[in-house]
C-alpha positions as CSV (number, residue, x, y, z in Angstrom):
1,X,-12.7,-51.3,78.7
2,X,-10.4,-48.1,80.1
3,X,-7.1,-47.6,78.9
4,X,-4.5,-46.3,81.2
5,X,-1.2,-44.6,81.0
6,X,0.8,-44.7,84.1
7,X,4.4,-44.5,85.2
8,X,6.2,-47.6,85.7
9,X,8.6,-46.0,88.5
10,X,5.5,-44.8,90.5
11,X,3.9,-48.4,89.7
12,X,7.2,-50.0,91.4
13,X,7.1,-47.6,94.4
14,X,3.9,-48.3,95.0
15,X,4.2,-51.9,95.2
16,X,7.4,-51.5,97.3
17,X,9.3,-53.5,94.9
18,X,11.5,-53.1,91.7
19,X,9.8,-55.1,89.1
20,X,11.6,-56.3,86.1
21,X,9.6,-55.1,83.3
22,X,9.2,-58.3,81.1
23,X,8.2,-59.9,84.3
24,X,5.7,-57.4,85.1
25,X,4.5,-57.7,81.4
26,X,4.2,-61.6,81.5
27,X,2.9,-61.8,85.1
28,X,2.2,-59.7,87.7
29,X,0.6,-57.4,85.3
30,X,-2.1,-60.3,85.2
31,X,-2.8,-60.2,89.0
32,X,-4.7,-57.0,88.0
33,X,-6.6,-58.4,85.3
34,X,-4.4,-56.1,82.9
35,X,-2.2,-56.2,80.0
36,X,0.1,-53.7,78.9
37,X,0.0,-53.0,75.5
38,X,3.2,-50.8,75.0
39,X,6.2,-49.3,77.0
40,X,7.3,-45.9,76.0
41,X,10.1,-45.1,78.4
42,X,8.7,-44.8,81.7
43,X,5.2,-44.6,80.5
44,X,3.2,-47.8,80.4
45,X,0.2,-48.3,78.4
46,X,-2.4,-50.8,80.3
47,X,-5.3,-51.9,79.1
48,X,-7.6,-53.0,81.6
49,X,-9.8,-56.2,81.4
50,X,-12.5,-56.2,83.9
51,X,-15.4,-53.9,84.0
52,X,-16.6,-55.0,87.4
53,X,-13.3,-54.0,89.1
54,X,-13.1,-50.1,89.0
55,X,-10.5,-50.3,92.0
56,X,-8.0,-51.5,89.4
57,X,-8.5,-48.5,87.1
58,X,-6.0,-46.7,88.6
59,X,-1.8,-46.9,89.4
60,X,-3.0,-47.2,93.3
61,X,-5.6,-50.1,92.6
62,X,-2.9,-51.9,89.9
63,X,0.1,-51.6,92.4
64,X,-2.2,-52.7,95.6
65,X,-3.2,-55.8,93.8
66,X,0.0,-56.8,92.6
67,X,1.7,-56.0,96.2
68,X,-1.1,-58.6,97.7
69,X,1.0,-61.3,95.7
70,X,4.2,-60.2,97.1
71,X,3.2,-59.9,100.6
72,X,-0.5,-60.5,101.0
73,X,-2.5,-59.2,104.0
74,X,-5.5,-57.7,104.3
75,X,-6.3,-54.1,104.2
76,X,-7.4,-52.3,107.6
77,X,-8.9,-49.1,106.8
78,X,-8.9,-46.9,110.1
79,X,-10.9,-43.8,109.6
80,X,-11.5,-40.9,112.0
81,X,-14.5,-37.9,112.2
82,X,-13.4,-35.1,110.0
83,X,-16.0,-32.8,111.9
84,X,-17.6,-31.9,108.2
85,X,-21.2,-32.5,107.7
86,X,-23.5,-32.4,104.7
87,X,-27.3,-31.4,104.6
88,X,-29.0,-32.8,101.7
89,X,-31.9,-30.3,101.1
90,X,-35.2,-31.3,99.5
91,X,-34.7,-29.0,96.5
92,X,-32.1,-31.1,95.2
93,X,-34.1,-34.3,94.7
94,X,-35.4,-33.8,91.3
95,X,-31.6,-33.3,90.3
96,X,-29.3,-35.2,92.4
97,X,-31.1,-37.0,95.2
98,X,-28.2,-38.7,96.8
99,X,-24.5,-37.8,97.8
100,X,-21.7,-39.6,99.3
101,X,-18.9,-37.6,100.7
102,X,-15.6,-38.3,102.3
103,X,-12.4,-36.4,103.5
104,X,-9.1,-37.3,102.8
105,X,-5.7,-35.7,104.4
106,X,-2.3,-35.6,104.4
107,X,-1.5,-36.7,100.9
108,X,2.1,-37.2,100.5
109,X,1.9,-36.5,96.4
110,X,-0.5,-35.9,93.8
111,X,-0.1,-36.8,90.5
112,X,-3.1,-35.6,88.8
113,X,-6.7,-35.6,89.5
114,X,-9.7,-33.7,87.2
115,X,-11.4,-31.2,89.2
116,X,-14.3,-32.4,91.3
117,X,-16.0,-29.7,90.6
118,X,-16.2,-27.2,88.1
119,X,-14.6,-24.4,90.1
120,X,-10.9,-23.3,89.9
121,X,-11.7,-21.7,93.6
122,X,-13.0,-25.1,95.4
123,X,-12.2,-27.9,92.6
124,X,-8.6,-27.0,92.0
125,X,-6.2,-30.0,92.6
126,X,-2.6,-29.3,92.1
127,X,0.5,-31.4,93.0
128,X,0.6,-29.1,96.1
129,X,-2.6,-30.3,97.3
130,X,-2.7,-32.5,100.8
131,X,-6.1,-32.3,101.9
132,X,-9.1,-32.9,99.8
133,X,-13.2,-33.2,99.9
134,X,-15.0,-36.0,98.1
135,X,-18.5,-35.5,97.0
136,X,-20.1,-38.2,94.4
137,X,-23.5,-37.2,93.9
138,X,-26.1,-39.3,91.6
139,X,-29.3,-41.2,91.4
140,X,-28.6,-44.5,93.1
141,X,-26.7,-44.8,96.3
142,X,-25.6,-48.0,95.9
143,X,-23.0,-46.8,92.9
144,X,-22.2,-43.6,94.8
145,X,-21.1,-45.5,97.6
146,X,-18.8,-47.8,95.6
147,X,-17.3,-44.6,93.7
148,X,-16.3,-43.4,97.2
149,X,-14.8,-46.6,98.5
150,X,-12.6,-46.6,95.2
151,X,-11.4,-43.0,95.5
152,X,-10.9,-43.0,99.1
153,X,-8.7,-46.2,99.3
154,X,-6.6,-45.3,96.2
155,X,-5.7,-42.2,98.0
156,X,-5.1,-43.8,100.9
157,X,-2.3,-45.4,98.8
158,X,-0.8,-42.2,98.4
159,X,-0.8,-41.6,102.4
160,X,-3.7,-39.9,102.8
161,X,-5.7,-40.3,105.9
162,X,-9.5,-41.1,105.9
163,X,-12.1,-38.8,107.7
164,X,-15.7,-39.7,107.8
165,X,-18.4,-37.2,106.9
166,X,-22.2,-36.9,108.3
167,X,-24.5,-36.9,105.5
168,X,-28.0,-35.8,106.8
169,X,-31.0,-36.5,104.8
170,X,-34.2,-35.2,106.6
171,X,-34.3,-37.6,109.8
172,X,-31.6,-39.7,108.2
173,X,-28.1,-39.6,108.9
174,X,-25.4,-41.4,107.2
175,X,-21.8,-41.7,107.9
176,X,-19.2,-42.2,105.0
177,X,-17.5,-43.7,103.5
178,X,-18.5,-47.2,105.3
179,X,-15.0,-49.4,104.8
180,X,-16.4,-52.3,106.8
181,X,-14.7,-55.5,105.1
182,X,-17.5,-57.3,103.5
183,X,-18.2,-61.2,104.1
184,X,-18.7,-64.3,101.8
185,X,-18.3,-67.9,102.8
186,X,-17.2,-70.9,100.3
187,X,-16.4,-74.5,100.8
188,X,-12.6,-75.5,99.5
189,X,-14.2,-78.4,97.5
190,X,-16.1,-75.9,95.6
191,X,-12.8,-74.1,94.8
192,X,-11.0,-77.2,93.8
193,X,-13.6,-78.8,91.9
194,X,-14.0,-75.7,90.2
195,X,-10.7,-74.3,89.6
196,X,-9.7,-77.6,88.1
197,X,-6.2,-77.5,89.2
198,X,-4.6,-79.8,92.2
199,X,-4.0,-77.7,95.0
200,X,-5.0,-78.8,98.8
201,X,-6.8,-76.7,101.4
202,X,-3.7,-74.9,102.7
203,X,-2.7,-73.7,99.7
204,X,-6.3,-72.5,98.9
205,X,-6.0,-70.7,102.3
206,X,-2.5,-69.2,101.4
207,X,-3.6,-68.5,98.0
208,X,-6.3,-66.4,99.3
209,X,-4.4,-64.7,101.9
210,X,-2.5,-63.3,99.0
211,X,-5.7,-62.2,96.8
212,X,-6.5,-59.7,99.6
213,X,-8.9,-61.8,101.7
214,X,-9.0,-62.8,105.2
215,X,-9.5,-66.1,105.8
216,X,-10.6,-68.4,108.6
217,X,-12.5,-71.6,109.0
218,X,-11.7,-75.4,107.8
219,X,-13.2,-76.8,104.8
220,X,-16.1,-74.1,104.9
221,X,-14.1,-70.7,104.6
222,X,-15.1,-67.6,105.7
223,X,-13.8,-64.8,103.9
224,X,-13.6,-61.0,104.4
225,X,-12.9,-58.9,101.5
226,X,-12.1,-55.3,101.0
227,X,-15.1,-52.6,100.9
228,X,-14.0,-51.2,97.4
229,X,-14.6,-54.3,95.8
230,X,-18.1,-54.8,94.2
231,X,-17.7,-58.0,92.0
232,X,-18.1,-60.9,94.4
233,X,-21.4,-61.9,93.8
234,X,-21.0,-65.5,93.0
235,X,-18.8,-68.4,94.3
236,X,-17.0,-68.3,91.1
237,X,-15.9,-65.0,91.9
238,X,-13.7,-66.2,94.3
239,X,-12.5,-69.1,92.4
240,X,-11.4,-66.9,89.5
241,X,-9.5,-65.0,91.9
242,X,-7.6,-68.1,93.2
243,X,-6.7,-68.9,89.9
244,X,-5.5,-65.6,88.9
245,X,-3.2,-66.0,92.2
246,X,-2.3,-69.5,91.3
247,X,-0.9,-68.3,87.7
248,X,-2.8,-67.9,84.8
249,X,0.4,-69.5,83.0
250,X,0.7,-72.4,85.2
251,X,-2.2,-74.0,83.8
252,X,-1.7,-76.8,81.1
253,X,-4.8,-76.9,78.8
254,X,-5.7,-80.4,78.4
255,X,-8.1,-82.1,76.0
256,X,-11.3,-83.3,76.9
257,X,-11.3,-87.3,77.3
258,X,-14.6,-87.6,75.8
259,X,-15.0,-88.5,72.1
260,X,-17.9,-86.2,70.4
261,X,-19.2,-85.7,67.2
262,X,-20.3,-81.9,66.5
263,X,-23.9,-81.7,65.2
264,X,-26.7,-79.3,65.4
265,X,-28.8,-79.2,68.8
266,X,-32.3,-81.0,68.0
267,X,-34.0,-77.3,69.3
268,X,-31.8,-75.8,66.2
269,X,-33.1,-78.6,64.0
270,X,-36.7,-78.2,65.1
271,X,-36.5,-74.2,64.4
272,X,-34.8,-74.4,61.3
273,X,-37.6,-76.5,59.9
274,X,-40.0,-74.2,61.3
275,X,-37.9,-71.6,59.3
276,X,-38.3,-73.4,56.2
277,X,-42.0,-73.7,56.6
278,X,-42.7,-70.1,57.1
279,X,-40.2,-69.2,53.9
280,X,-42.2,-71.9,51.7
281,X,-45.6,-70.2,53.2
282,X,-44.1,-67.0,51.5
283,X,-43.6,-64.8,54.7
284,X,-40.1,-63.0,54.8
285,X,-37.7,-63.6,58.1
286,X,-36.8,-60.5,60.4
287,X,-34.1,-60.4,63.1
288,X,-34.8,-57.7,65.8
289,X,-32.7,-57.1,69.0
290,X,-33.5,-59.1,72.5
291,X,-33.1,-55.7,74.2
292,X,-36.1,-53.4,74.1
293,X,-38.0,-51.3,76.3
294,X,-41.0,-51.2,78.0
295,X,-43.0,-48.9,76.3
296,X,-42.7,-51.2,73.2
297,X,-43.3,-54.4,75.3
298,X,-46.2,-53.0,77.3
299,X,-47.9,-49.4,76.4
300,X,-47.8,-49.5,72.9
301,X,-49.2,-53.3,73.0
302,X,-52.1,-51.7,74.9
303,X,-51.6,-54.2,77.8
304,X,-50.5,-53.5,81.7
305,X,-47.2,-53.8,82.8
306,X,-46.0,-56.9,84.3
307,X,-42.8,-58.7,85.5
308,X,-39.6,-58.4,83.2
309,X,-36.1,-58.8,83.1
310,X,-34.4,-55.3,83.5
311,X,-30.9,-53.8,82.7
312,X,-29.5,-52.5,85.8
313,X,-28.2,-49.1,85.3
314,X,-29.2,-48.9,81.8
315,X,-27.6,-46.6,79.6
316,X,-30.4,-46.2,77.2
317,X,-34.2,-46.1,77.6
318,X,-34.5,-47.8,74.1
319,X,-32.4,-51.0,75.4
320,X,-33.4,-51.2,78.9
321,X,-35.3,-54.7,79.1
322,X,-35.4,-58.1,77.4
323,X,-38.3,-58.8,75.3
324,X,-40.7,-61.6,77.0
325,X,-42.5,-62.0,73.7
326,X,-42.1,-61.6,69.9
327,X,-44.8,-59.1,68.6
328,X,-43.8,-56.2,69.5
329,X,-40.8,-56.4,67.5
330,X,-43.0,-57.1,64.3
331,X,-44.8,-54.5,64.8
332,X,-41.6,-52.4,65.4
333,X,-40.9,-53.6,62.2
334,X,-43.8,-52.9,60.3
335,X,-43.9,-49.4,61.7
336,X,-41.0,-48.6,60.5
337,X,-41.2,-50.2,56.8
338,X,-44.7,-48.2,55.7
339,X,-42.9,-47.1,52.7
340,X,-42.3,-50.6,51.2
341,X,-44.7,-51.9,48.9
342,X,-47.9,-54.2,50.5
343,X,-48.6,-56.8,51.4
344,X,-46.0,-57.3,54.1
345,X,-46.0,-60.9,55.7
346,X,-43.1,-61.2,58.1
347,X,-41.8,-63.2,60.9
348,X,-39.1,-63.9,63.5
349,X,-37.8,-67.1,65.6
350,X,-35.8,-65.5,68.3
351,X,-35.0,-65.8,72.1
352,X,-37.3,-64.3,74.9
353,X,-36.4,-63.9,78.7
354,X,-38.9,-64.8,81.1
355,X,-39.2,-64.3,85.0
356,X,-38.5,-67.5,86.7
357,X,-38.5,-67.2,90.6
358,X,-37.4,-71.2,91.1
359,X,-34.0,-70.9,88.8
360,X,-30.6,-69.5,90.3
361,X,-31.0,-66.8,87.8
362,X,-34.5,-65.9,88.3
363,X,-35.1,-65.8,84.8
364,X,-35.3,-68.8,82.0
365,X,-34.9,-68.5,78.1
366,X,-37.9,-69.3,75.8
367,X,-38.0,-69.8,71.8
368,X,-40.9,-68.1,70.3
369,X,-42.0,-67.7,66.9
370,X,-44.2,-64.9,65.5
371,X,-45.8,-64.1,62.3
372,X,-47.6,-60.8,61.0
373,X,-49.5,-59.8,57.8
374,X,-50.4,-56.4,56.8
375,X,-52.3,-55.2,54.0
376,X,-55.0,-52.5,52.9
377,X,-57.6,-55.3,53.5
378,X,-56.7,-58.3,55.7
379,X,-58.3,-60.5,58.1
380,X,-58.3,-63.6,60.8
381,X,-58.2,-66.2,57.7
382,X,-55.3,-65.1,56.5
383,X,-53.3,-65.6,59.2
384,X,-55.1,-68.6,60.6
385,X,-54.4,-70.5,57.4
386,X,-50.6,-69.7,57.7
387,X,-50.7,-71.2,61.4
388,X,-52.8,-74.5,60.0
389,X,-50.3,-74.9,57.4
390,X,-46.9,-74.9,60.0
391,X,-49.3,-77.1,62.4
392,X,-50.0,-79.9,59.9
393,X,-46.3,-79.8,58.3
394,X,-44.7,-80.2,62.0
395,X,-47.6,-82.9,62.7
396,X,-49.0,-80.9,65.9
397,X,-52.4,-81.1,66.7
398,X,-54.0,-78.0,67.9
399,X,-57.1,-76.3,68.9
400,X,-58.2,-72.8,69.4
401,X,-60.4,-71.4,71.4
402,X,-61.8,-67.6,71.9
403,X,-59.4,-65.5,74.1
404,X,-59.5,-62.0,75.5
405,X,-56.2,-60.2,74.8
406,X,-56.0,-56.6,75.0
407,X,-53.1,-56.5,71.8
408,X,-55.9,-57.8,69.6
409,X,-59.9,-57.0,68.6
410,X,-62.4,-58.2,70.9
411,X,-64.0,-61.4,69.6
412,X,-61.3,-61.6,66.6
413,X,-58.3,-63.5,69.0
414,X,-58.0,-66.9,70.0
415,X,-55.3,-68.9,72.1
416,X,-53.8,-72.0,70.7
417,X,-54.1,-75.1,72.6
418,X,-51.7,-78.0,72.4
419,X,-51.9,-80.6,75.2
420,X,-54.3,-78.8,77.4
421,X,-52.4,-75.9,77.7
422,X,-51.8,-72.6,75.7
423,X,-48.8,-72.7,73.4
424,X,-49.7,-69.3,71.8
425,X,-52.4,-66.5,70.6
426,X,-53.5,-65.6,67.1
427,X,-56.2,-62.8,65.9
428,X,-56.5,-59.2,64.8
429,X,-54.6,-56.5,66.1
430,X,-56.3,-53.9,68.2
431,X,-56.8,-50.5,66.3
432,X,-55.7,-48.9,69.3
433,X,-52.3,-50.7,69.0
434,X,-52.1,-50.0,65.3
435,X,-52.5,-46.2,66.6
436,X,-49.7,-46.5,69.0
437,X,-47.4,-47.6,66.3
438,X,-48.4,-45.1,63.8
439,X,-49.6,-48.2,61.6
440,X,-52.7,-47.2,58.9
441,X,-53.0,-50.9,57.7
442,X,-54.8,-53.8,59.1
443,X,-52.5,-56.0,61.0
444,X,-53.2,-60.0,61.8
445,X,-50.6,-61.8,63.8
446,X,-49.7,-65.2,66.2
447,X,-47.3,-66.2,68.1
448,X,-46.1,-69.4,69.4
449,X,-44.1,-70.8,72.0
450,X,-41.6,-73.3,70.3
451,X,-39.8,-74.3,73.5
452,X,-43.1,-75.7,74.7
453,X,-43.6,-77.3,71.4
454,X,-40.5,-78.8,70.9
455,X,-40.8,-80.6,74.6
456,X,-44.0,-81.8,73.5
457,X,-42.7,-83.4,70.1
458,X,-40.1,-84.7,72.2
459,X,-42.1,-86.2,75.1
460,X,-44.3,-88.0,72.1
461,X,-40.6,-89.3,70.8
462,X,-39.6,-91.0,73.5
463,X,-43.4,-92.3,74.5
464,X,-43.2,-94.3,70.8
465,X,-39.5,-95.5,71.6
466,X,-40.1,-96.9,74.8
467,X,-43.2,-98.7,73.7
């Protein structure tokens, strides 16, 4: 997270109050989710603690957040038309298809700002600069609007007057920046229960008003918050603001009034048993990353793309999605270890993330097991014997039924049925998949849904205990 060097005197000027340096270090800086690592003369070395609040990554943002706690109030950003228009030509769509723009005039002071573009003629900003044209370009308008709002409201703190720009795309026209306050609704009971501190509704409203919110309503509160904030996604984000304004140092830690004895979760005990059985069968455990990419999960495995949990605004293609099955990780491992002696017998137990629209998070975690064997000569019987040994050792009855899976050779693949439901699949890997992974030796493999098998065993155990 960013580390900033800011002026102590400048910060106090923007807050509108002289703050004792010790009070700033121990209390006030916490309002802006920051810590002061070092003080060197007038320079404060500030460590920011929140990646979701880029509006706090500047002297202006920190000062504004502290000022709320002293004065309260809600920022009303008034804009007027600049008379400036920007036409986005079709030719730039493949380079940077979106742009967000604004004009800020009448700045009282500019301490420092990097050139908006690499040009000393149009992009150079000095301490004498009073008017600036701001342009943000990129591939996602959501982030561009957010960045623009953060910048113009920071310059507003320096006395700047914000003016709108008409941005024209073919037949569409956008007026930017859009500083319309955002809305959120929350119940006071939820705030009190979640915060774990004894505060009444009147105090909650007062605290929210000192956290940069405009509040109306009773019991069920209607909140407005500034357009530069992008972090309010859940009610708990509002509760966090309440706790910060209430005072983190005022909250006394309490011990749970519950006697507990630490032990492994039943699922962990179950998977450790699976681990021991697989090791005993002569396989070596590997560990791969939960994050992967669509090429490995779908293309290289010869299967059609499907629903998968993706990382929003991923910085790397290689780590852009969560795996939804284990076998691609094993194939990747084998492709990177062709120089190691054969046979290679490997397995992995790990978490997969599956789409589940019925859940609040729209996703769920499942524990899965995958095993693979590769050698100059290897066949279905080599891997099916490992599966049978595992099932017998955990006391699980299963059936095999012919199954079509594009990652496996047709006619040499079966689904693993437990309790009349598919619990996995087993077979010989398709030569097309081997070619995708640049493997020149055959591979046999299986994959099992351990979460499902554990649930089946749990149901059986409970039924026995009840009888």
